[in-house]
Each structure stands twice: as structure tokens, then as C-alpha cells.
C-alpha positions as CSV (number, residue, x, y, z in Angstrom):
1,M,-0.1,-0.2,0.0
2,I,1.1,3.6,-0.4
3,D,2.8,4.6,2.8
4,L,1.5,8.1,4.0
5,E,3.5,8.3,7.3
6,I,5.1,11.7,7.6
7,K,8.8,12.3,7.8
8,K,8.8,15.8,9.4
9,D,12.5,17.0,8.9
10,R,12.5,15.8,5.3
11,L,9.1,17.1,4.6
12,K,10.4,20.7,5.8
13,R,13.1,20.7,3.3
14,A,10.7,19.6,0.6
15,V,8.4,22.3,1.4
16,K,11.2,24.7,1.3
17,R,12.4,23.6,-2.1
18,A,9.0,23.7,-3.5
19,K,8.6,27.5,-2.2
20,D,12.0,28.4,-3.6
21,E,11.2,26.9,-7.1
22,G,7.5,28.5,-6.8
23,V,5.9,25.1,-7.3
24,I,2.3,24.4,-6.5
25,L,1.2,20.9,-6.6
26,P,-2.2,19.7,-8.4
27,T,-4.6,17.4,-6.6
28,F,-6.0,14.3,-8.1
29,E,-9.4,16.0,-8.2
30,Q,-7.9,19.0,-10.2
31,M,-6.3,16.6,-12.6
32,K,-9.7,15.0,-13.2
33,N,-11.6,18.4,-13.3
34,P,-9.4,21.3,-14.4
35,E,-12.2,23.7,-13.8
36,K,-11.1,23.6,-10.2
37,I,-7.7,24.8,-10.8
38,P,-7.0,28.3,-9.5
39,E,-7.6,31.1,-12.2
40,S,-4.1,32.4,-11.5
41,I,-2.5,29.3,-12.7
42,K,-4.8,29.2,-15.7
43,E,-3.5,32.8,-16.5
44,N,-0.1,31.5,-16.4
45,L,-0.8,28.7,-18.6
46,K,-2.0,31.0,-21.5
47,D,1.6,32.1,-22.0
48,T,3.3,28.7,-21.4
49,D,4.2,26.2,-24.1
50,L,3.1,22.7,-23.6
51,W,6.5,21.2,-23.0
52,E,8.1,24.3,-21.4
53,M,9.9,23.7,-18.1
54,D,7.4,25.8,-16.1
55,S,5.9,24.3,-12.9
56,A,2.5,25.6,-14.0
57,N,2.6,22.7,-16.5
58,L,2.1,20.3,-13.6
59,F,-1.6,21.5,-14.0
60,R,-1.6,20.0,-17.6
61,T,-1.2,16.5,-16.0
62,T,-4.7,15.8,-17.4
63,W,-6.6,14.3,-20.3
64,K,-8.5,17.5,-20.8
65,N,-5.9,19.8,-22.1
66,E,-6.6,22.0,-25.0
67,A,-5.1,20.3,-28.1
68,V,-2.6,23.0,-28.9
69,K,1.1,23.2,-28.3
70,S,1.3,26.6,-26.5
71,G,-1.1,28.7,-24.4
72,G,-3.9,26.2,-24.3
73,L,-6.3,25.7,-21.2
74,Y,-8.8,22.9,-21.0
75,D,-11.3,21.7,-23.6
76,G,-12.9,18.2,-22.6
77,V,-11.3,14.8,-22.9
78,N,-8.8,14.4,-25.7
79,F,-10.2,11.3,-27.8
80,I,-10.9,10.1,-31.2
81,E,-13.2,7.5,-32.6
82,L,-11.9,5.3,-35.5
83,P,-14.4,4.5,-38.1
84,S,-15.2,1.1,-39.5
85,E,-13.8,2.1,-42.8
86,L,-10.4,1.9,-41.1
87,T,-11.0,-0.7,-38.5
88,G,-13.0,-3.1,-40.6
89,V,-15.5,-3.8,-37.5
90,E,-18.9,-2.5,-36.8
91,A,-18.0,-1.8,-33.1
92,R,-17.0,1.9,-32.2
93,I,-13.3,2.0,-31.3
94,V,-12.4,5.1,-29.1
95,A,-9.0,6.2,-28.0
96,L,-8.0,8.7,-25.4
97,V,-5.0,10.8,-26.8
98,G,-1.9,11.2,-24.9
99,K,-0.1,13.8,-27.2
100,W,-1.4,16.7,-25.4
101,F,0.3,16.1,-22.1
102,P,3.6,17.8,-21.4
103,T,6.5,15.7,-23.1
104,G,3.9,14.3,-25.5
105,A,3.0,11.3,-23.5
106,H,0.6,10.4,-20.7
107,K,3.4,8.9,-18.6
108,V,3.9,12.4,-16.8
109,G,0.7,11.5,-15.0
110,A,2.0,8.1,-13.9
111,T,5.3,9.7,-12.6
112,Y,3.4,12.4,-10.8
113,G,1.2,9.6,-9.3
114,C,4.4,8.0,-7.9
115,L,6.2,11.2,-6.9
116,A,3.5,13.3,-5.2
117,P,2.7,10.9,-2.3
118,Q,6.4,10.4,-1.4
119,L,7.1,14.2,-1.8
120,V,4.2,15.5,0.4
121,T,5.1,13.0,3.2
122,G,8.8,13.6,3.2
123,K,9.6,10.2,1.9
124,F,11.4,11.8,-0.9
125,D,13.7,14.7,-0.2
126,P,14.4,16.8,-3.4
127,T,17.3,18.7,-1.7
128,R,19.3,15.6,-0.9
129,E,18.3,12.7,-3.1
130,K,18.3,12.1,-6.8
131,A,15.0,10.6,-8.3
132,V,15.6,7.6,-10.3
133,W,13.1,6.8,-13.3
134,P,13.6,3.4,-14.6
135,S,11.5,2.7,-17.8
136,T,11.6,1.9,-21.5
137,G,11.3,5.5,-22.5
138,N,8.3,7.7,-21.7
139,Y,8.2,7.2,-18.1
140,C,11.6,8.3,-17.5
141,R,11.1,11.2,-19.7
142,G,8.0,12.2,-17.6
143,G,10.0,11.6,-14.4
144,A,12.9,13.7,-15.6
145,Y,10.5,16.5,-16.7
146,N,8.7,16.6,-13.3
147,S,12.0,16.5,-11.4
148,E,13.2,19.4,-13.4
149,L,10.0,21.5,-12.5
150,L,10.8,20.6,-8.7
151,G,14.3,21.7,-9.1
152,C,15.9,18.3,-8.1
153,E,18.3,16.1,-9.9
154,S,17.2,12.9,-11.9
155,I,18.6,9.8,-13.3
156,A,16.7,8.3,-16.3
157,I,17.4,4.6,-17.0
158,L,16.1,3.0,-20.4
159,P,17.3,0.4,-22.7
160,E,19.8,1.2,-25.3
161,G,17.7,0.1,-28.1
162,M,14.9,2.6,-27.6
163,S,14.2,5.4,-30.1
164,Q,16.8,8.0,-30.6
165,E,14.2,10.8,-29.9
166,R,14.0,9.6,-26.4
167,F,17.7,9.9,-25.7
168,D,18.2,13.1,-27.5
169,W,15.5,14.8,-25.3
170,L,16.7,13.4,-22.0
171,A,20.1,14.6,-22.6
172,G,19.0,18.2,-22.2
173,V,16.7,17.4,-19.1
174,A,17.9,14.5,-17.0
175,D,21.2,14.8,-15.0
176,E,22.2,11.4,-15.7
177,V,21.0,9.0,-18.5
178,I,21.9,5.4,-18.3
179,S,21.4,3.0,-21.1
180,T,20.9,-0.6,-20.2
181,P,21.5,-3.7,-22.5
182,G,18.7,-4.7,-25.0
183,S,15.4,-3.1,-26.1
184,E,11.7,-3.1,-25.2
185,S,11.5,-6.3,-23.3
186,N,14.7,-6.1,-21.4
187,I,13.2,-5.0,-18.1
188,K,15.3,-7.0,-15.7
189,E,18.3,-5.3,-16.9
190,I,16.6,-2.0,-15.8
191,F,15.8,-3.3,-12.2
192,D,19.3,-4.7,-11.9
193,K,20.7,-1.2,-12.6
194,C,18.4,0.2,-9.8
195,W,19.8,-2.3,-7.3
196,E,23.3,-1.3,-8.3
197,L,22.5,2.3,-7.9
198,K,21.1,1.7,-4.5
199,E,24.1,-0.3,-3.4
200,E,26.7,2.3,-4.8
201,R,24.9,5.5,-3.6
202,D,23.2,6.6,-0.5
203,N,21.4,9.5,-2.3
204,V,19.0,8.0,-4.8
205,R,15.3,7.3,-4.4
206,I,14.0,4.8,-6.8
207,F,10.5,5.5,-8.4
208,N,9.8,2.1,-10.2
209,Q,6.5,2.4,-12.2
210,F,6.2,-1.5,-12.2
211,D,5.7,-1.6,-8.5
212,E,4.8,1.9,-7.3
213,L,1.0,1.7,-6.5
214,G,0.7,5.5,-7.3
215,N,1.1,4.7,-10.9
216,H,-2.1,2.4,-10.7
217,L,-3.9,5.0,-8.6
218,W,-3.3,7.9,-10.8
219,H,-4.7,6.0,-13.8
220,Y,-7.7,4.6,-11.6
221,E,-8.6,8.2,-10.7
222,V,-7.6,10.2,-13.8
223,T,-7.5,7.9,-16.8
224,G,-10.6,5.9,-15.6
225,D,-12.5,9.3,-15.0
226,A,-11.5,10.4,-18.6
227,M,-12.7,7.0,-20.1
228,L,-16.1,7.5,-18.5
229,A,-16.3,11.1,-19.5
230,A,-15.4,10.3,-23.1
231,F,-18.0,7.4,-23.3
232,E,-20.6,10.1,-22.1
233,E,-19.6,12.5,-24.8
234,I,-19.8,10.0,-27.7
235,A,-23.1,10.6,-29.6
236,G,-25.3,7.6,-29.5
237,A,-23.2,5.3,-27.4
238,K,-25.1,2.6,-25.7
239,N,-22.9,-0.1,-24.3
240,L,-19.4,0.3,-23.1
241,A,-18.3,-3.3,-24.0
242,G,-14.7,-3.3,-23.1
243,M,-11.2,-1.8,-22.7
244,V,-8.1,-2.8,-24.4
245,M,-4.5,-1.7,-23.2
246,T,-1.1,-3.3,-23.7
247,S,0.6,-4.3,-20.5
248,G,3.5,-2.1,-20.2
249,S,3.8,-1.1,-16.6
250,G,0.5,-2.3,-15.7
251,G,-0.6,1.4,-14.6
252,T,-2.9,2.1,-17.4
253,L,-4.9,-1.1,-16.6
254,G,-6.0,0.5,-13.3
255,A,-8.3,2.8,-15.4
256,A,-10.2,-0.4,-16.2
257,D,-10.8,-0.9,-12.3
258,R,-12.7,2.5,-12.2
259,V,-14.7,2.0,-15.4
260,K,-15.8,-1.5,-14.2
261,E,-17.3,0.1,-11.1
262,E,-19.8,2.0,-13.4
263,Y,-20.1,-0.6,-16.3
264,P,-19.5,-4.0,-14.3
265,L,-20.2,-6.1,-17.5
266,S,-17.5,-4.4,-19.5
267,K,-14.4,-6.6,-20.3
268,L,-10.7,-5.8,-19.9
269,A,-8.3,-7.2,-22.4
270,V,-4.5,-6.9,-21.9
271,G,-2.3,-7.0,-25.0
272,E,1.3,-7.9,-25.3
273,A,3.7,-8.5,-28.1
274,L,3.4,-12.0,-29.7
275,Q,6.9,-12.2,-29.8
276,C,7.2,-11.9,-26.1
277,P,3.9,-13.6,-24.8
278,T,4.5,-13.7,-21.1
279,L,0.8,-13.4,-20.0
280,L,-0.4,-15.5,-22.8
281,Y,2.0,-18.4,-22.9
282,N,4.5,-17.8,-20.2
283,G,6.8,-16.9,-23.1
284,Y,9.8,-14.6,-23.5
285,G,11.5,-12.8,-26.5
286,A,12.3,-9.4,-28.0
287,H,9.9,-7.2,-29.9
288,R,9.5,-3.8,-31.5
289,I,6.5,-2.3,-29.9
290,E,8.0,0.5,-28.2
291,G,6.2,1.5,-25.0
292,I,5.4,-1.9,-23.4
293,G,7.6,-3.8,-21.1
294,D,7.6,-7.6,-20.9
295,K,9.1,-10.9,-19.3
296,H,7.3,-10.3,-16.0
297,V,3.8,-9.3,-14.5
298,P,3.9,-5.9,-13.1
299,W,3.3,-5.7,-9.3
300,V,0.5,-3.0,-10.0
301,H,-1.4,-5.2,-12.2
302,N,-4.7,-6.1,-10.8
303,V,-4.9,-9.5,-12.4
304,R,-8.1,-10.4,-10.9
305,N,-9.9,-7.8,-12.9
306,T,-8.4,-8.9,-16.2
307,D,-10.8,-10.8,-18.6
308,M,-8.7,-11.7,-21.6
309,V,-5.0,-11.6,-22.8
310,M,-4.0,-11.2,-26.5
311,G,-0.8,-11.6,-28.4
312,L,-0.3,-8.8,-30.9
313,D,2.1,-9.3,-33.8
314,D,4.8,-6.6,-34.0
315,N,4.9,-7.2,-37.6
316,D,1.3,-5.7,-37.8
317,S,2.2,-2.8,-35.8
318,M,5.4,-1.9,-37.5
319,S,3.8,-2.3,-41.0
320,L,0.9,0.1,-40.1
321,V,3.6,2.7,-39.0
322,R,4.4,3.2,-42.7
323,L,0.9,2.9,-43.9
324,F,-0.4,5.7,-41.4
325,N,2.6,7.9,-41.8
326,T,3.6,8.2,-45.5
327,G,2.0,10.1,-48.2
328,V,1.4,6.9,-50.3
329,G,-0.2,5.1,-47.4
330,K,-2.5,8.0,-46.5
331,E,-3.6,8.2,-50.3
332,Y,-4.4,4.6,-50.3
333,L,-6.4,4.8,-47.2
334,E,-8.4,7.6,-48.7
335,D,-9.1,5.4,-51.9
336,Q,-10.5,2.8,-49.5
337,G,-13.0,5.3,-48.1
338,V,-11.3,6.1,-44.9
339,P,-12.5,9.6,-44.1
340,V,-9.8,12.4,-44.7
341,E,-10.4,13.7,-41.0
342,T,-9.3,10.3,-39.7
343,I,-6.3,10.0,-41.8
344,E,-5.0,13.4,-40.7
345,N,-5.2,12.2,-37.1
346,L,-3.4,8.9,-37.5
347,D,-0.1,10.5,-36.3
348,L,-1.8,10.8,-33.0
349,M,-0.9,7.2,-32.3
350,G,2.6,6.0,-31.6
351,I,3.7,2.4,-32.0
352,S,2.0,1.1,-28.8
353,G,-1.2,3.0,-29.7
354,I,-1.3,1.1,-33.0
355,A,-1.0,-2.1,-31.1
356,N,-3.8,-0.9,-28.9
357,I,-6.2,-0.4,-32.0
358,L,-5.2,-4.0,-33.1
359,G,-6.2,-5.4,-29.8
360,A,-9.5,-3.5,-29.9
361,I,-10.2,-5.0,-33.3
362,K,-9.4,-8.4,-31.9
363,M,-11.8,-7.9,-29.0
364,A,-14.5,-6.7,-31.3
365,R,-14.2,-9.6,-33.5
366,Y,-13.9,-12.2,-30.7
367,Y,-17.1,-10.9,-29.0
368,E,-18.9,-10.2,-32.2
369,L,-19.5,-6.7,-31.1
370,G,-21.8,-4.4,-33.2
371,E,-22.6,-0.7,-34.0
372,D,-24.0,-0.2,-30.4
373,D,-20.9,-1.5,-28.7
374,V,-17.9,0.7,-27.7
375,V,-14.4,-0.5,-27.1
376,M,-12.0,2.1,-25.3
377,T,-8.4,2.1,-25.6
378,V,-5.4,4.7,-25.2
379,F,-2.9,6.3,-27.4
380,T,-0.1,6.8,-24.8
381,D,2.0,8.9,-27.1
382,S,2.2,10.0,-30.8
383,M,4.4,9.4,-33.8
384,E,6.2,12.6,-32.9
385,L,8.3,10.4,-30.6
386,Y,9.1,7.9,-33.4
387,E,10.0,9.9,-36.7
388,S,13.2,8.2,-36.7
389,R,11.7,4.7,-36.8
390,V,9.9,5.8,-40.0
391,E,13.2,6.9,-41.4
392,E,15.0,3.7,-40.5
393,M,12.0,1.6,-41.9
394,M,12.2,3.4,-45.2
395,E,16.0,3.1,-45.5
396,E,15.9,-0.6,-44.7
397,A,12.8,-1.4,-47.0
398,G,13.3,1.2,-49.7
399,D,10.7,3.2,-51.2
400,Y,7.0,2.7,-50.2
401,D,4.6,2.4,-53.1
402,E,0.8,1.7,-53.6
403,Q,1.4,-2.1,-53.7
404,D,2.9,-2.1,-50.4
405,A,0.2,0.0,-48.8
406,A,-2.3,-2.5,-50.2
407,V,-0.4,-5.3,-48.5
408,D,-0.1,-3.5,-45.3
409,F,-3.8,-2.5,-45.3
410,H,-5.2,-5.8,-46.0
411,R,-2.8,-8.2,-44.3
412,H,-1.8,-6.2,-41.3
413,L,-5.1,-4.4,-40.6
414,R,-8.1,-5.9,-42.1
415,A,-7.0,-9.5,-41.8
416,V,-6.5,-9.1,-38.0
417,G,-8.4,-12.0,-36.5
418,I,-9.0,-13.8,-33.1
419,D,-5.9,-15.9,-33.1
420,H,-3.7,-15.7,-29.9
421,V,-6.5,-14.6,-27.7
422,K,-7.5,-16.2,-24.4
423,E,-10.4,-15.5,-22.1
424,L,-9.4,-16.0,-18.6
425,D,-11.2,-18.1,-16.0
426,Y,-10.5,-18.0,-12.2
427,Y,-7.4,-20.3,-12.4
428,Q,-6.1,-18.8,-15.6
429,K,-6.1,-15.4,-14.0
430,K,-4.5,-16.9,-10.8
431,R,-1.7,-18.7,-13.2
432,I,-0.8,-15.2,-14.4
433,H,-1.0,-13.6,-10.8
434,N,1.4,-16.3,-9.4
435,L,4.1,-15.3,-12.1
436,K,4.7,-12.2,-9.9
437,Y,6.3,-14.4,-7.2
438,Y,9.4,-15.0,-9.4
439,T,10.1,-11.3,-10.2
440,W,8.9,-9.6,-7.2
441,I,9.3,-11.8,-4.3
442,E,12.4,-13.7,-5.3
443,Q,14.2,-11.0,-7.1
444,Q,12.9,-7.6,-6.0
445,G,12.3,-8.3,-2.1
446,R,8.7,-7.6,-2.0
447,E,6.6,-9.6,0.6
448,V,4.6,-12.7,-0.2
449,E,2.0,-11.7,2.3
450,E,1.3,-8.7,0.2
451,L,1.2,-10.8,-3.0
452,N,-1.3,-13.1,-1.4
453,A,-3.6,-10.0,-0.2
454,Q,-3.6,-8.8,-3.8
455,W,-5.4,-12.0,-4.7
456,Y,-7.4,-13.2,-1.7
457,D,-8.1,-9.7,0.1
458,Y,-9.4,-7.5,-2.7
459,E,-11.4,-5.2,-0.4
460,N,-8.5,-4.5,1.8
461,Y,-6.0,-4.2,-1.0
462,W,-7.3,-3.0,-4.2
463,E,-10.3,-1.2,-2.8
464,K,-8.5,0.4,-0.1
465,L,-5.8,1.6,-2.6
466,H,-8.6,3.1,-4.8
467,G,-9.9,5.1,-1.9
468,M,-6.6,6.8,-1.0
469,A,-6.8,9.8,-3.5
470,P,-8.8,12.1,-1.1
471,E,-6.2,11.5,1.7
472,I,-3.4,12.2,-0.8
473,D,-5.3,15.3,-2.0
474,E,-5.5,16.5,1.5
475,L,-1.8,16.2,2.0
476,I,-1.1,17.9,-1.2
477,R,-3.2,20.9,-0.2
478,E,-1.5,21.1,3.2
479,F,1.8,20.9,1.3
480,N,0.7,23.9,-0.9
481,Q,-0.4,25.9,2.3
482,R,2.9,25.4,3.9
483,T,4.8,26.8,0.9
484,G,2.6,30.0,1.2
485,L,2.1,29.7,-2.6
486,Q,-1.4,28.1,-2.4
487,E,-4.3,30.5,-3.6
488,E,-7.1,30.4,-1.4
């Protein structure tokens, strides 16, 4: 559980640092409902770029930012609906759009959910400790960004095989950037580096998204609320049939816990690369769907609330990158009847976003969903963070022509079926949950009693966690008042 015990001396130093840096912290309630943000902060945001190193941008940790790069305020949930002309299914597929968070990815929210409870209790001392952000890319970017806003030092850890855009940006923001061996699925190497840092240094605080329950809580509160709000905004929407998200750190899956409270018949499907099918087949391997981690079950994944797992072939995702982001590909899509407005918005989905759409199509086909059914998913980031990948693919495969576009459209999009899909019964869920033991108990030092509580004591574990946001918000308000910067 999130520990909210106060460390008084450390908290005093954290308050002073925030005061010196002019930092006011947003509450979970404000991230869900930006209309509750003080007017003085809104005035500041009118002159602030979306990615600018200005602490006012902490108040853009929301799905409801106006979709502009500078000076925007708030304009409802950012989401798009993909038509059947593109997806090939009758079900309505709707995706939240993460591009309009600072840093261009929703991971700034997850980092804030992990950082804020430790900051306002004094667990993290920004004057004496470096914040360590282990991830496969976007999380460490978000963590380095939030650290910079707080005026504290940060260490970003990510695999050496991640996109060059990540490394280029981090070089100017994080105080240290550590690359670990491998690529997307090499998570243990990241964890090993964290242990190494803790053993070598006495001034680091690890914010591991894979086991920090603040990650789950932020998505439960903020992303879950955004999904519910988006569904209410969809004209004619009747049935929220399900949600599909790739596993990653497991944090975004927390949104489904909130949605299921309102729509208990909805299903949660968790996608992973077919080349590394840990949940599906207890498998392993390497893959190219940047933005999701593998070879383990995240501690923050509430497996009991997962209804389906599915393997997503990275060849499909990577082929659609070119179809969606080249002139030839876009022309072919228009010839196939895909609306121009949709085509112009395809760059809102990064590689994992494409995988999420393929997963949503699989769910729609598996359950034979119709035009009254909505499947929700998430674009965690956009192609803005993967332009080098498109260039690499073009160099490797050569010119992209109409025939290539036709093959990609029909083979890698329209031909997506219900292969490598498994509905989970009680014991299949328990099988996946039990895999946590080998990573988290044997390797990472968590307690087996807590592992058992996640499974057998749902009310006193997950439901207790879900009820912690108001208590954290009160600590955030007290922290702001102590800085003297809080507007009454």
C-alpha cells in the first residue's frame, strides 16, 4: 500500500524547495476536473508552451488539455473515434489521446502519481536525493521532466535500443541518462541497474513504475475518469463493451478498475507482443512495440480484474507505422474510403497506440460486437516520438509504393483476427498472478503476504488503494499551504 506516514524533517526541506522553486502541486481532483484549478494558474498557462519547463505545467497533467502546443487551457477529454472504414469492424473504437500532455505522453501522469505521495510525506527529499526513473522511455522522460520542475536532480534509465528521440530529449533534461542492454522487453536489466545504484549510492530514490502503486492509483482516478467522460460524450453510445490496453507497466490497466465500477459487464483485455507472450503463453523474447515492457507481470497489475489476454504481432504494428505515416499510405487509405479527418489524425498514435487499436479490433471480432458497442483504448503517445523509426524503416525496406500500402492495409489491418486470444477463467487469472512471485518476491524483495493480499483480500487491498486519493489530496493541499504559494 502507499505509505503516507510523515517524515517531518525531510518534509520541511521538501516544502522549502517547492517554495524556492515556486511550485504548487495539483490534486487528483484537479487533474480530473481542471475547472477547479485556480484562475491565477490558468492565466499563467495562457503564455506557457506545452513542453516548457514551467511548474505551471504540472497542472496540465490531465487528459483534458486543449489540443494546442502553446497557451492552451482545457477543452474536454482528448479522444478520437476510429471509423469502420479503417478498422473493418462495426464496433465503435475510441481512444484517449496522450499527445497533449507535457512531453507528448501520458506517462507524466504516472510519474506524478508515484512522486506526489512521497514528496508530500517527506519520503522523498528533493534537496538531498536524486530521483531515479527506470523505464523503457516515456516514463523516465516524464519523471525527468517533473524532477526538473521541482528543481531536483534526476537519473533516467532506459534500454539502449529505444528510439533516438528519447535519448536526444533526455540529454537536455535529466542529470544522468543510463542506457541498459537490450530493447523493449529487457526489463530485468533496468531493475538490476536500480539495485546497483542503491548499493553504490546513498542519495537515490527509486520510483519504479512497475511496482509503485501510485501509478495504478493515478490511472484509476484520472484515466478511468477520462474514459467514463469520453464515453458519455460519444453521440449515441449505448454499451461500453470493453477496454484494451497493452500491458506495459500495468498502470494504465488501473483505469479499467474504475470503469468497471460503473459498467461491471465491460471486459478488460490486456495485449502484449506476440514475440514476447508472457501473460499468454509464459513466453519470452524481443519485440519492436516501443512503450510496453515484458518478461514479467507488473506488481501494480490487478490481475483479478483482467478478462482476456492477447498476443499482438509486432509485424502488424510496424507495417501500419508506414501505412499511417507516409503520403502513399494515406492516399491509399483515402481510396479505400477512410475519411480524410481520420487520416489526418493517424499520427496521434505511436507504435503502442497502433498495437492497442489492433487489440481493440481483436476484441470486437472475438465478442462479435456491433454498432451499439464501444471499445475504449489509449494512445499513450504519438508518432512525434518515433519519426526516426519511420526513417529507419524506409532506409531498410526502400521506397514505399501503392502495392506496399495495399499489402499492409489488407494483411496487417483488415486480416487481424481472433488468433492468440484467451479468455481467462479464475485459475487462468491466478496462473498469471502467481508469475509475480518470481520477479517480485524472489528478485525484488517484496513480501509474499502482500502478493497473497492482492489476490485473496481484494477489499482491503485494491479497494483500499482506490480510496486513497482524497487522503493524498489533503496532504497535497497542506503541502501547498505550507509553501505559502497556495491560492485560497
